[in-house]
N, C-alpha and C positions, 0 to 999 in steps of 0.2 A: 346666721352671722353674715355680715357683709364682708366683701373683699376688703374694704377700707379697714375694718376691725382686724382682719387676719394680717393685713400688711403692717398695721400699726404694732401688733403683737410681735411679729417677727423683727421689727426694727428695735423694739424694746429689748427683746432676748439678745439680739446681735449687740447692742450697746452694752448690756449687762456682761456678755462674754468677753468683749473687748476690755471693759473696766477690770474685770477679774484677772485677765492676763497682764494687763498694765500694772496691777498692784502686787502681782506675785512676787514673792521673795527670791526667785531665781533671776529675775531681771537685774543685771548689774551693769554699771557703766564701764567697769574695769575689765579688760580682756582676760579670758580665762587663760591659765598657764597650759601651754601644749608641751607634753614631755617629749623630748628628742628621742629617736630611736637610736641605741648606741650602735656605732658603726665598729665593723671589724677592722682593726689596724691593717693597713696595707690594701685592703680590697678595693677601695675607690681609685687608688693609684693604678690598679691593674687595668682598669677600663676594658679595652678590647683584647687584653692579654689572657683572657680565661680559656680560650680554645687555641691550642698551639700545635704545630707540626715540627718535626725534627728536620735537620739539615737535608737528610737524604729522602725525606717525605714519607717514611715508612712507618713512623711512631707518631702517635697523636696523644696529647696531654690535655686534660681539662681540669681546671681549677674551680672550686665552688667556694661560695661564701662561708660554709661551715667548716672550712680548712680541710676539706677532703680533696684528694687528687685522684685521677684515674688516668692510667696509660694503657692505650689500646694499639694493636698493630693495624687495625682498620678503623676508620671513623665510626662506624656503628657495630663494632664487634662486641658480643657479650663476654669475650674472653679478655679479661682486663686485670691489670695489676692496680690495687687500691693502696693509696697512702695518705700522707698529710702534708700540708704546707704551713709555714709560718713565716712571720715578718719581723725583722728586727728594725725597729724605728731608729735606733742610733746609727747603724751602717746603712739603713735604707736598702737591705737585702733580703731576698726571699730564700728560704731553705725548703727544698722538697725532698721528702723522704719516701722512698719506695723500696719495699723489701729490705728494710733496715739499713739501705744505703742512703745517706743524706748528701745533697749537692746544693751549694749555694750559688744563687743567681742575683744579678743586678738587672733591673728593669730599665730598658732603653726605649723611650717613647717620645719621639720628636713632637714638639708642641704643633697642634693643628692637624697632626697625621692620624689616620685611623689604623695605622699599623704599629707594632711594637715587637721587642724581642726580650727574652729573658736570656741574658748571656752569661755563660760560665766564665768566671775569671774576671780580671780588672778590665776596664774600658779600653786601656792601651795595650792589652795583651789578651784579648778574648779568645776563648776556645770555641770558635764558630761551629765546629762539627759536634760539639756537646751542648750547644745552645738550642733554644726553642724560638719559633717564629710565629707571629700571630697568623690565624688562619681564618678567612672569610668562609662561612658556612654556606652550603648550597642555596639555602633559602633567604640569604642576605644578598642584597645588591651591593656590588662594590661602589664606593663613592666616586661620583663623577667630578672631576676637577673643574674649576672655573677656566674659561677660555683665557688664553694669554692676553695681555693688554696689547691692543693694535695701535700703532702710532700713525 
């Protein structure tokens, strides 16, 4: 068999495969529907507020997407209190339950900032000592602000 015959056979097989693929019933001009993954209410709003520290810096709070909460006395301590968090879409407040004690917080996160607070109480009368503050973890770099505009 000559090289020309082998080459012609390969071309015919390639064209046959291309024709079969083109004619397959799976080929559709309409885009396939992509199912959206349901989001946990309140989770996206938390943003950088999932790792928090208390006012005195002695307690650490971590919120998880599955509504779990852990509170530790040290960042990496295995001695922790486990609880749950929930979000009320009407009031836009978060309830954190630890050892059957529930506290309601309001998320404060200035637009464009990478920090936030879960404050206890109303915005105009917050209990700052009982509030939680966003924590930048050791492996994260703090954001570098843009230099001020020079005139």
